[in-house]
N, CA and C atoms as an extended XYZ file, in Angstrom:
528
Properties=species:S:1:pos:R:3:atomname:S:1:resname:S:1:resid:I:1 pbc="F F F"
N        72.406      -16.986       81.626 N   ASP     1
C        71.291      -18.090       81.373 CA  ASP     1
C        70.420      -17.378       80.016 C   ASP     1
N        70.125      -16.300       80.517 N   HIS     2
C        69.064      -15.890       79.434 CA  HIS     2
C        69.825      -15.804       77.870 C   HIS     2
N        70.783      -15.485       77.757 N   ILE     3
C        71.494      -15.592       76.657 CA  ILE     3
C        71.741      -16.924       76.172 C   ILE     3
N        71.929      -17.813       76.868 N   CYS     4
C        72.078      -19.153       76.274 CA  CYS     4
C        70.640      -19.976       76.010 C   CYS     4
N        69.720      -19.291       76.674 N   PHE     5
C        68.630      -19.681       76.329 CA  PHE     5
C        67.716      -19.009       74.920 C   PHE     5
N        68.565      -17.971       74.754 N   ALA     6
C        68.185      -16.970       73.498 CA  ALA     6
C        68.645      -17.861       72.360 C   ALA     6
N        70.001      -18.326       72.596 N   LEU     7
C        70.855      -18.822       71.526 CA  LEU     7
C        70.171      -20.329       71.128 C   LEU     7
N        69.526      -20.790       72.100 N   GLU     8
C        69.283      -22.207       71.883 CA  GLU     8
C        67.626      -22.017       71.213 C   GLU     8
N        66.721      -21.280       71.646 N   ARG     9
C        65.728      -20.695       70.959 CA  ARG     9
C        65.784      -20.352       69.257 C   ARG     9
N        67.051      -19.630       68.829 N   LEU    10
C        67.606      -19.173       67.797 CA  LEU    10
C        67.913      -20.441       66.938 C   LEU    10
N        68.401      -21.368       67.442 N   GLU    11
C        68.644      -22.615       66.791 CA  GLU    11
C        67.689      -23.192       66.455 C   GLU    11
N        66.620      -23.296       67.166 N   GLN    12
C        65.245      -24.369       67.178 CA  GLN    12
C        64.298      -23.254       66.363 C   GLN    12
N        64.700      -22.403       65.763 N   GLY    13
C        63.766      -21.334       65.257 CA  GLY    13
C        62.661      -20.668       66.170 C   GLY    13
N        62.711      -20.887       67.239 N   ILE    14
C        61.626      -20.339       68.288 CA  ILE    14
C        61.655      -19.080       68.699 C   ILE    14
N        60.643      -18.175       68.415 N   SER    15
C        60.628      -16.968       68.292 CA  SER    15
C        59.948      -16.547       70.003 C   SER    15
N        60.290      -15.751       70.423 N   LEU    16
C        59.784      -15.204       71.874 CA  LEU    16
C        59.554      -13.612       71.747 C   LEU    16
N        59.024      -13.069       70.892 N   PRO    17
C        58.820      -11.352       71.071 CA  PRO    17
C        58.730      -10.865       72.437 C   PRO    17
N        59.112       -9.847       72.873 N   TYR    18
C        59.389       -9.110       74.091 CA  TYR    18
C        58.239       -7.897       73.646 C   TYR    18
N        57.113       -8.377       74.225 N   LEU    19
C        55.990       -7.291       74.345 CA  LEU    19
C        55.994       -6.129       74.690 C   LEU    19
N        57.071       -5.843       75.993 N   MET    20
C        57.112       -4.433       76.348 CA  MET    20
C        58.481       -4.014       75.719 C   MET    20
N        58.743       -4.162       74.638 N   LEU    21
C        59.969       -3.475       74.214 CA  LEU    21
C        60.205       -2.200       74.178 C   LEU    21
N        58.849       -1.639       73.667 N   SER    22
C        58.917       -0.008       73.637 CA  SER    22
C        59.096        0.732       74.924 C   SER    22
N        58.337        0.212       76.063 N   GLU    23
C        58.462        0.780       77.224 CA  GLU    23
C        59.864        0.573       77.818 C   GLU    23
N        60.419       -0.618       77.515 N   THR    24
C        61.898       -0.999       77.939 CA  THR    24
C        62.935       -0.041       77.683 C   THR    24
N        62.705        0.315       76.213 N   LYS    25
C        63.742        1.168       75.487 CA  LYS    25
C        63.581        2.528       76.511 C   LYS    25
N        62.344        2.798       76.470 N   LEU    26
C        61.862        4.442       76.998 CA  LEU    26
C        62.199        4.479       78.660 C   LEU    26
N        62.189        3.361       79.268 N   LEU    27
C        62.093        3.345       80.699 CA  LEU    27
C        63.893        3.218       80.930 C   LEU    27
N        64.203        2.220       80.537 N   TYR    28
C        65.676        1.844       80.868 CA  TYR    28
C        66.579        2.162       79.519 C   TYR    28
N        66.808        3.428       79.305 N   PRO    29
C        67.594        3.355       77.739 CA  PRO    29
C        68.980        3.326       77.816 C   PRO    29
N        69.651        3.399       78.816 N   ARG    30
C        71.110        2.761       78.995 CA  ARG    30
C        71.182        1.660       79.192 C   ARG    30
N        70.189        1.037       80.072 N   ALA    31
C        70.395       -0.670       79.870 CA  ALA    31
C        70.143       -1.294       78.602 C   ALA    31
N        69.271       -0.894       78.063 N   PHE    32
C        69.075       -1.101       76.401 CA  PHE    32
C        70.243       -0.867       75.589 C   PHE    32
N        70.693       -0.072       75.708 N   GLU    33
C        72.034        0.428       74.503 CA  GLU    33
C        73.030       -0.565       75.249 C   GLU    33
N        73.426       -1.098       76.417 N   ILE    34
C        73.895       -2.295       76.917 CA  ILE    34
C        73.366       -3.498       76.220 C   ILE    34
N        72.011       -3.880       76.124 N   GLY    35
C        71.569       -4.796       75.468 CA  GLY    35
C        72.066       -5.012       73.952 C   GLY    35
N        71.788       -3.776       73.296 N   GLN    36
C        72.244       -3.775       71.799 CA  GLN    36
C        73.605       -3.970       71.775 C   GLN    36
N        74.589       -3.738       72.617 N   TRP    37
C        76.145       -3.735       72.694 CA  TRP    37
C        76.121       -5.456       72.715 C   TRP    37
N        75.274       -5.754       73.589 N   SER    38
C        75.574       -7.490       73.853 CA  SER    38
C        75.027       -8.016       72.668 C   SER    38
N        74.203       -7.936       72.057 N   LEU    39
C        73.651       -8.447       70.870 CA  LEU    39
C        74.835       -8.349       69.599 C   LEU    39
N        75.472       -7.368       69.815 N   GLU    40
C        76.564       -6.925       68.794 CA  GLU    40
C        77.894       -8.185       69.301 C   GLU    40
N        78.053       -7.945       70.466 N   LYS    41
C        79.050       -8.953       71.109 CA  LYS    41
C        78.692      -10.483       70.826 C   LYS    41
N        77.597      -10.761       70.579 N   ILE    42
C        77.249      -12.040       70.543 CA  ILE    42
C        77.411      -12.439       69.322 C   ILE    42
N        77.044      -11.787       68.215 N   ARG    43
C        76.994      -11.669       66.842 CA  ARG    43
C        78.786      -12.060       66.499 C   ARG    43
N        79.255      -11.011       67.154 N   GLN    44
C        81.173      -11.157       66.902 CA  GLN    44
C        81.656      -12.516       67.148 C   GLN    44
N        80.982      -12.972       68.274 N   LEU    45
C        81.729      -13.881       69.308 CA  LEU    45
C        81.103      -15.363       68.458 C   LEU    45
N        79.850      -15.137       68.502 N   CYS    46
C        79.082      -16.612       68.387 CA  CYS    46
C        78.601      -16.928       66.814 C   CYS    46
N        78.586      -15.483       66.374 N   GLY    47
C        78.082      -15.636       64.740 CA  GLY    47
C        76.505      -15.889       64.710 C   GLY    47
N        75.813      -15.504       65.647 N   ALA    48
C        74.767      -15.892       65.926 CA  ALA    48
C        73.957      -14.512       65.903 C   ALA    48
N        72.893      -13.918       65.140 N   GLN    49
C        72.417      -12.710       65.084 CA  GLN    49
C        70.900      -12.578       65.851 C   GLN    49
N        70.774      -12.303       67.140 N   LEU    50
C        69.585      -12.466       67.921 CA  LEU    50
C        68.908      -11.246       67.479 C   LEU    50
N        67.433      -11.627       67.698 N   PRO    51
C        66.680      -10.567       67.211 CA  PRO    51
C        66.504       -9.244       68.224 C   PRO    51
N        66.693       -8.035       67.547 N   GLU    52
C        66.494       -6.768       68.352 CA  GLU    52
C        65.784       -6.892       69.744 C   GLU    52
N        64.369       -7.745       69.900 N   TYR    53
C        63.742       -7.397       71.310 CA  TYR    53
C        64.617       -8.077       72.268 C   TYR    53
N        65.682       -9.264       71.782 N   GLU    54
C        66.220       -9.682       72.709 CA  GLU    54
C        67.149       -8.583       73.770 C   GLU    54
N        67.361       -7.565       73.171 N   ALA    55
C        68.249       -6.557       73.837 CA  ALA    55
C        67.119       -6.258       74.907 C   ALA    55
N        65.908       -5.990       74.509 N   GLY    56
C        64.870       -5.652       75.643 CA  GLY    56
C        64.853       -6.462       76.797 C   GLY    56
N        65.186       -7.813       76.370 N   TYR    57
C        64.949       -8.724       77.761 CA  TYR    57
C        66.423       -8.615       78.517 C   TYR    57
N        67.708       -8.270       77.498 N   ILE    58
C        68.756       -8.218       78.305 CA  ILE    58
C        68.484       -6.690       79.419 C   ILE    58
N        67.921       -5.869       78.715 N   ALA    59
C        67.979       -4.567       79.757 CA  ALA    59
C        67.058       -4.872       80.646 C   ALA    59
N        66.111       -5.601       80.417 N   LEU    60
C        65.052       -5.876       81.658 CA  LEU    60
C        65.978       -6.678       82.892 C   LEU    60
N        66.805       -7.773       82.172 N   GLN    61
C        67.487       -8.350       83.271 CA  GLN    61
C        68.376       -7.371       84.192 C   GLN    61
N        69.137       -6.228       83.589 N   LEU    62
C        69.965       -5.257       83.973 CA  LEU    62
C        69.188       -4.582       84.872 C   LEU    62
N        68.113       -3.688       84.418 N   ALA    63
C        67.096       -3.071       85.244 CA  ALA    63
C        66.731       -4.013       86.475 C   ALA    63
N        66.442       -5.295       86.475 N   SER    64
C        66.121       -6.029       87.562 CA  SER    64
C        67.053       -6.125       88.642 C   SER    64
N        68.243       -5.829       88.067 N   GLY    65
C        69.568       -6.383       89.060 CA  GLY    65
C        69.660       -4.999       89.940 C   GLY    65
N        69.189       -3.493       89.441 N   GLU    66
C        68.895       -2.536       90.139 CA  GLU    66
C        68.131       -2.508       91.234 C   GLU    66
N        66.763       -3.031       90.729 N   MET    67
C        66.153       -3.167       91.937 CA  MET    67
C        65.496       -4.400       91.913 C   MET    67
N        64.624       -5.063       92.947 N   ASN    68
C        64.194       -6.153       92.813 CA  ASN    68
C        63.216       -6.651       91.320 C   ASN    68
N        63.396       -7.925       90.727 N   GLY    69
C        62.918       -8.248       89.639 CA  GLY    69
C        61.221       -7.967       89.334 C   GLY    69
N        60.654       -8.206       90.833 N   GLU    70
C        59.393       -8.136       90.551 CA  GLU    70
C        58.625       -6.675       90.341 C   GLU    70
N        59.791       -5.673       91.000 N   GLU    71
C        59.360       -4.228       90.902 CA  GLU    71
C        59.606       -3.697       89.461 C   GLU    71
N        60.798       -4.316       88.947 N   ALA    72
C        61.198       -3.774       87.399 CA  ALA    72
C        59.919       -4.203       86.527 C   ALA    72
N        59.400       -5.329       86.759 N   TYR    73
C        58.479       -6.094       85.662 CA  TYR    73
C        57.220       -4.952       86.111 C   TYR    73
N        56.975       -4.974       87.548 N   ASP    74
C        55.490       -4.051       87.868 CA  ASP    74
C        55.425       -2.544       87.398 C   ASP    74
N        56.775       -2.244       87.417 N   ALA    75
C        57.192       -0.389       86.863 CA  ALA    75
C        56.680       -0.710       85.220 C   ALA    75
N        57.017       -1.678       84.674 N   LEU    76
C        56.848       -1.836       83.249 CA  LEU    76
C        55.349       -1.716       82.939 C   LEU    76
N        54.708       -2.605       83.712 N   LYS    77
C        53.368       -3.149       83.574 CA  LYS    77
C        52.715       -1.937       83.806 C   LYS    77
N        52.698       -1.087       84.738 N   LEU    78
C        52.310        0.341       85.085 CA  LEU    78
C        52.426        1.397       83.953 C   LEU    78
N        53.835        1.377       83.641 N   VAL    79
C        53.830        2.422       82.465 CA  VAL    79
C        53.041        2.061       81.532 C   VAL    79
N        53.223        0.667       80.802 N   GLY    80
C        52.372        0.145       79.540 CA  GLY    80
C        50.840        0.414       79.778 C   GLY    80
N        50.548       -0.012       80.985 N   GLY    81
C        48.874        0.245       81.053 CA  GLY    81
C        48.634        1.823       80.948 C   GLY    81
N        49.450        2.456       81.631 N   VAL    82
C        48.725        4.147       81.977 CA  VAL    82
C        49.301        4.733       80.296 C   VAL    82
N        50.154        4.035       79.618 N   MET    83
C        50.482        4.572       78.128 CA  MET    83
C        49.179        4.086       77.266 C   MET    83
N        48.825        2.862       77.461 N   GLU    84
C        47.735        2.532       76.584 CA  GLU    84
C        46.334        3.153       77.135 C   GLU    84
N        46.309        3.636       78.306 N   ILE    85
C        45.094        4.176       78.721 CA  ILE    85
C        44.887        5.847       77.946 C   ILE    85
N        46.173        6.067       78.049 N   ILE    86
C        46.345        7.418       77.143 CA  ILE    86
C        46.142        7.635       75.528 C   ILE    86
N        46.775        6.695       75.062 N   LYS    87
C        46.543        6.507       73.706 CA  LYS    87
C        45.122        6.065       73.073 C   LYS    87
N        44.216        5.336       74.401 N   ASN    88
C        42.823        5.073       73.566 CA  ASN    88
C        42.070        6.147       74.261 C   ASN    88
N        42.541        6.983       75.211 N   THR    89
C        41.335        7.958       75.649 CA  THR    89
C        41.462        9.083       74.429 C   THR    89
N        42.693        9.302       74.373 N   TYR    90
C        43.104       10.655       73.278 CA  TYR    90
C        42.884       10.061       71.942 C   TYR    90
N        43.011        8.830       71.464 N   GLY    91
C        43.057        8.698       70.050 CA  GLY    91
C        44.216        8.810       69.468 C   GLY    91
N        45.528        9.005       70.033 N   ILE    92
C        46.492        9.303       69.749 CA  ILE    92
C        47.620        8.239       69.677 C   ILE    92
N        48.721        8.662       68.955 N   GLU    93
C        50.114        7.589       69.066 CA  GLU    93
C        50.991        8.224       69.860 C   GLU    93
N        51.781        7.840       70.648 N   LEU    94
C        53.012        8.565       71.424 CA  LEU    94
C        54.114        8.097       70.605 C   LEU    94
N        55.027        9.076       69.867 N   ASN    95
C        55.942        8.914       69.377 CA  ASN    95
C        57.399        8.634       70.428 C   ASN    95
N        57.824        7.643       70.587 N   PRO    96
C        58.736        7.357       71.684 CA  PRO    96
C        59.904        8.424       71.557 C   PRO    96
N        60.387        8.861       70.294 N   ASP    97
C        61.467        9.842       70.154 CA  ASP    97
C        61.164       11.454       70.894 C   ASP    97
N        59.658       11.581       70.596 N   ASP    98
C        59.325       12.933       71.012 CA  ASP    98
C        59.814       13.190       72.411 C   ASP    98
N        60.354       14.537       72.841 N   LEU    99
C        60.823       15.178       74.002 CA  LEU    99
C        59.631       14.966       75.033 C   LEU    99
N        58.276       15.286       74.664 N   ASP   100
C        57.263       15.523       75.505 CA  ASP   100
C        56.970       13.620       75.954 C   ASP   100
N        57.034       12.653       75.057 N   THR   101
C        56.584       11.391       75.428 CA  THR   101
C        57.782       10.797       76.420 C   THR   101
N        58.895       11.268       76.012 N   ILE   102
C        59.935       10.639       76.627 CA  ILE   102
C        59.519       11.340       78.362 C   ILE   102
N        59.478       12.765       78.496 N   ARG   103
C        59.236       13.103       79.777 CA  ARG   103
C        58.013       12.547       80.728 C   ARG   103
N        57.005       12.270       79.475 N   LEU   104
C        56.012       11.662       80.238 CA  LEU   104
C        56.670       10.158       80.840 C   LEU   104
N        57.088        9.368       79.992 N   THR   105
C        57.452        8.242       80.320 CA  THR   105
C        58.544        8.596       81.572 C   THR   105
N        59.442        9.193       81.715 N   THR   106
C        60.187        9.437       82.997 CA  THR   106
C        59.434        9.649       84.254 C   THR   106
N        58.477       10.612       84.012 N   HIS   107
C        57.404       10.771       85.265 CA  HIS   107
C        56.952        9.540       85.495 C   HIS   107
N        56.293        8.681       84.775 N   LEU   108
C        55.592        7.646       85.071 CA  LEU   108
C        56.297        6.415       85.794 C   LEU   108
N        57.744        6.396       85.347 N   LYS   109
C        58.696        5.780       85.769 CA  LYS   109
C        58.917        6.028       87.237 C   LYS   109
N        59.101        7.316       87.401 N   PHE   110
C        59.386        7.640       88.871 CA  PHE   110
C        57.825        7.547       89.725 C   PHE   110
N        57.127        7.735       89.132 N   LEU   111
C        55.620        7.321       89.749 CA  LEU   111
C        55.357        6.037       90.241 C   LEU   111
N        55.915        4.932       89.274 N   ALA   112
C        55.745        3.613       89.416 CA  ALA   112
C        56.493        3.533       90.481 C   ALA   112
N        57.675        3.730       90.716 N   GLN   113
C        58.816        3.676       91.774 CA  GLN   113
C        58.052        3.895       93.157 C   GLN   113
N        57.711        5.274       93.224 N   ARG   114
C        56.844        5.602       94.446 CA  ARG   114
C        55.755        4.682       94.731 C   ARG   114
N        55.083        4.375       93.805 N   ILE   115
C        53.797        3.452       94.052 CA  ILE   115
C        54.134        1.935       94.519 C   ILE   115
N        55.167        1.722       94.036 N   LEU   116
C        55.523        0.097       94.528 CA  LEU   116
C        56.402        0.423       95.792 C   LEU   116
N        56.720        1.328       96.137 N   ARG   117
C        57.520        1.547       97.325 CA  ARG   117
C        56.550        1.894       98.212 C   ARG   117
N        55.355        2.443       97.832 N   ARG   118
C        54.596        3.278       98.786 CA  ARG   118
C        54.816        4.395       99.438 C   ARG   118
N        55.758        5.296       98.930 N   SER   119
C        56.155        6.592       99.222 CA  SER   119
C        55.255        7.657       98.483 C   SER   119
N        54.188        7.964       98.798 N   GLN   120
C        53.253        8.752       98.266 CA  GLN   120
C        54.067       10.337       98.582 C   GLN   120
N        53.548       11.235       97.608 N   TRP   121
C        54.023       12.557       97.704 CA  TRP   121
C        52.972       13.169       98.522 C   TRP   121
N        53.684       14.525       99.413 N   ASN   122
C        52.612       15.231       99.969 CA  ASN   122
C        51.809       16.024       98.881 C   ASN   122
N        50.610       16.049       99.426 N   ASP   123
C        49.436       16.743       98.514 CA  ASP   123
C        49.227       18.037       99.053 C   ASP   123
N        50.370       19.116       98.565 N   ASP   124
C        50.519       19.997       98.952 CA  ASP   124
C        49.347       21.173       98.322 C   ASP   124
N        48.058       21.199       98.776 N   ASP   125
C        47.122       21.803       98.229 CA  ASP   125
C        46.815       22.294       96.740 C   ASP   125
N        47.181       21.192       96.183 N   MET   126
C        47.104       21.015       94.653 CA  MET   126
C        45.546       21.429       93.967 C   MET   126
N        44.645       21.375       94.815 N   ASP   127
C        43.265       21.444       94.505 CA  ASP   127
C        42.855       22.192       93.282 C   ASP   127
N        43.033       23.512       93.730 N   GLY   128
C        42.741       24.551       92.330 CA  GLY   128
C        43.527       24.098       90.883 C   GLY   128
N        44.682       23.942       90.707 N   LEU   129
C        45.340       23.736       89.458 CA  LEU   129
C        44.553       22.344       89.260 C   LEU   129
N        44.481       21.577       89.953 N   TYR   130
C        44.254       19.767       89.806 CA  TYR   130
C        42.758       20.409       88.998 C   TYR   130
N        41.816       21.332       89.434 N   GLN   131
C        40.579       21.655       88.725 CA  GLN   131
C        40.746       22.339       87.392 C   GLN   131
N        41.686       23.102       87.397 N   LEU   132
C        41.897       23.782       86.144 CA  LEU   132
C        42.325       23.038       85.290 C   LEU   132
N        43.393       22.345       85.318 N   LEU   133
C        44.027       20.976       84.347 CA  LEU   133
C        43.021       20.083       83.972 C   LEU   133
N        41.987       19.570       84.910 N   LEU   134
C        41.119       18.831       84.748 CA  LEU   134
C        40.060       18.976       83.836 C   LEU   134
N        39.665       20.079       83.595 N   PHE   135
C        38.522       20.579       83.329 CA  PHE   135
C        39.067       21.472       81.841 C   PHE   135
N        40.297       21.206       81.598 N   ARG   136
C        41.077       22.226       80.274 CA  ARG   136
C        40.546       21.641       79.036 C   ARG   136
N        40.378       19.792       79.092 N   ASN   137
C        40.039       19.116       78.093 CA  ASN   137
C        39.137       18.329       78.464 C   ASN   137
N        37.827       17.875       77.671 N   ALA   138
C        36.938       16.976       78.360 CA  ALA   138
C        37.442       15.683       78.406 C   ALA   138
N        38.271       15.227       77.871 N   LYS   139
C        38.680       13.868       78.047 CA  LYS   139
C        39.845       13.726       79.070 C   LYS   139
N        40.482       14.732       79.602 N   ASN   140
C        41.233       14.733       80.910 CA  ASN   140
C        40.584       13.760       81.898 C   ASN   140
N        39.236       14.514       82.339 N   ARG   141
C        38.637       13.683       83.296 CA  ARG   141
C        38.661       11.933       83.281 C   ARG   141
N        38.237       11.738       81.948 N   ASP   142
C        37.880       10.432       81.807 CA  ASP   142
C        39.361        9.573       81.648 C   ASP   142
N        40.376       10.243       81.127 N   CYS   143
C        41.866        9.600       81.360 CA  CYS   143
C        42.236        9.543       82.774 C   CYS   143
N        42.189       10.665       83.493 N   ILE   144
C        42.713       10.740       85.140 CA  ILE   144
C        41.686        9.818       85.540 C   ILE   144
N        40.284        9.629       85.379 N   ALA   145
C        39.623        8.493       86.002 CA  ALA   145
C        39.924        6.789       85.832 C   ALA   145
N        40.409        6.775       84.402 N   GLN   146
C        40.947        5.627       84.202 CA  GLN   146
C        42.209        5.100       84.729 C   GLN   146
N        42.914        6.010       84.674 N   ILE   147
C        44.278        5.875       85.277 CA  ILE   147
C        44.313        5.637       86.535 C   ILE   147
N        43.633        6.373       87.428 N   THR   148
C        43.509        6.374       88.946 CA  THR   148
C        42.785        4.816       89.036 C   THR   148
N        41.629        4.518       88.271 N   GLY   149
C        40.938        3.128       88.682 CA  GLY   149
C        42.234        2.032       88.144 C   GLY   149
N        43.202        2.137       87.189 N   TYR   150
C        44.097        1.135       86.848 CA  TYR   150
C        45.012        0.838       88.046 C   TYR   150
N        45.398        2.074       88.419 N   ILE   151
C        46.474        2.032       89.457 CA  ILE   151
C        45.982        1.532       90.780 C   ILE   151
N        44.622        1.929       91.307 N   ARG   152
C        43.982        1.500       92.114 CA  ARG   152
C        43.789       -0.081       92.389 C   ARG   152
N        43.171       -0.750       91.229 N   ASN   153
C        42.931       -2.097       90.857 CA  ASN   153
C        44.015       -2.887       90.786 C   ASN   153
N        44.939       -2.475       90.108 N   HIS   154
C        46.267       -3.496       89.730 CA  HIS   154
C        47.368       -3.271       91.106 C   HIS   154
N        47.480       -1.884       91.593 N   PHE   155
C        48.467       -1.569       92.485 CA  PHE   155
C        48.089       -1.308       93.898 C   PHE   155
N        46.870       -1.330       93.980 N   SER   156
C        46.482       -0.916       95.552 CA  SER   156
C        47.002        0.120       95.879 C   SER   156
N        46.804        1.345       95.111 N   TYR   157
C        47.579        2.573       95.484 CA  TYR   157
C        46.450        3.799       95.106 C   TYR   157
N        46.301        4.755       96.003 N   GLU   158
C        45.285        6.023       95.398 CA  GLU   158
C        45.770        7.155       95.075 C   GLU   158
N        45.984        7.652       93.918 N   LEU   159
C        46.734        8.926       93.468 CA  LEU   159
C        46.249       10.059       94.254 C   LEU   159
N        47.029       11.032       94.701 N   ASN   160
C        46.267       12.008       95.328 CA  ASN   160
C        46.528       13.111       94.331 C   ASN   160
N        46.120       14.529       94.671 N   HIS   161
C        45.758       15.389       93.751 CA  HIS   161
C        47.039       15.756       93.029 C   HIS   161
N        48.206       15.970       93.790 N   GLN   162
C        49.615       16.469       93.346 CA  GLN   162
C        49.955       15.702       92.462 C   GLN   162
N        50.007       13.976       92.571 N   GLU   163
C        50.110       13.135       91.496 CA  GLU   163
C        49.300       13.269       90.134 C   GLU   163
N        48.402       13.555       90.338 N   LYS   164
C        47.338       13.442       89.319 CA  LYS   164
C        47.499       15.215       88.474 C   LYS   164
N        48.019       16.080       89.406 N   VAL   165
C        48.395       17.133       88.636 CA  VAL   165
C        49.550       17.227       87.677 C   VAL   165
N        50.745       16.480       88.119 N   TYR   166
C        51.911       16.432       87.284 CA  TYR   166
C        51.325       15.331       85.997 C   TYR   166
N        50.563       14.478       86.259 N   LEU   167
C        50.189       13.596       84.800 CA  LEU   167
C        49.335       14.311       84.049 C   LEU   167
N        48.407       15.344       84.211 N   LEU   168
C        47.775       16.372       83.721 CA  LEU   168
C        48.688       17.256       82.966 C   LEU   168
N        49.590       17.741       83.757 N   ILE   169
C        50.677       18.529       82.900 CA  ILE   169
C        51.175       17.967       81.874 C   ILE   169
N        51.660       16.569       81.960 N   HIS   170
C        52.371       15.940       80.998 CA  HIS   170
C        51.320       15.798       79.721 C   HIS   170
N        49.890       15.115       80.057 N   LEU   171
C        49.278       15.021       79.157 CA  LEU   171
C        48.617       16.338       78.399 C   LEU   171
N        48.782       17.280       79.121 N   THR   172
C        48.469       18.598       78.451 CA  THR   172
C        49.634       19.188       77.360 C   THR   172
N        50.696       18.355       77.465 N   LYS   173
C        51.885       18.930       76.646 CA  LYS   173
C        51.738       17.690       75.475 C   LYS   173
N        51.509       16.708       75.778 N   ILE   174
C        51.354       15.651       74.651 CA  ILE   174
C        50.189       16.051       73.659 C   ILE   174
N        48.912       16.602       74.357 N   ILE   175
C        47.557       16.709       73.667 CA  ILE   175
C        47.576       17.793       72.717 C   ILE   175
N        48.500       19.135       73.439 N   ASN   176
C        48.475       20.070       72.596 CA  ASN   176
C        49.218       20.170       71.268 C   ASN   176
């Protein structure tokens, strides 16, 4: 259905850019590869060159098949929101091809799945390490507070110290 509508939009000159393309590429790289392969097959079989962002829509459809559709969308929303907080707090751009960005994104994907499934990690006495990482950079406190608030407000979930420690470890790698 999506491909039929995409071809109709193409014929009518209607553009419907996929605003979460970079997050989809990072979170679902294999599904995105299949989406790109699909665009090439469509070009070969139909003679229509769909824009690259359609590969993102196809990837989201495939990812939605693996989990329920709402969960895949919510995971993208969570990851996108947290990445935006990080970029704004530290005033940085995140290179999607950088290994540390890929690791952060992978961590956020699994965090999103735990949050959406309400399966919290055990809080194994991480307070000391949490405090150390929190005060390592003055912006860490602000960033973690914003991320915690975002997740609390949009997903009704409270991060524990262990989850915050792993976020801070990834942030430390990215900002250094």
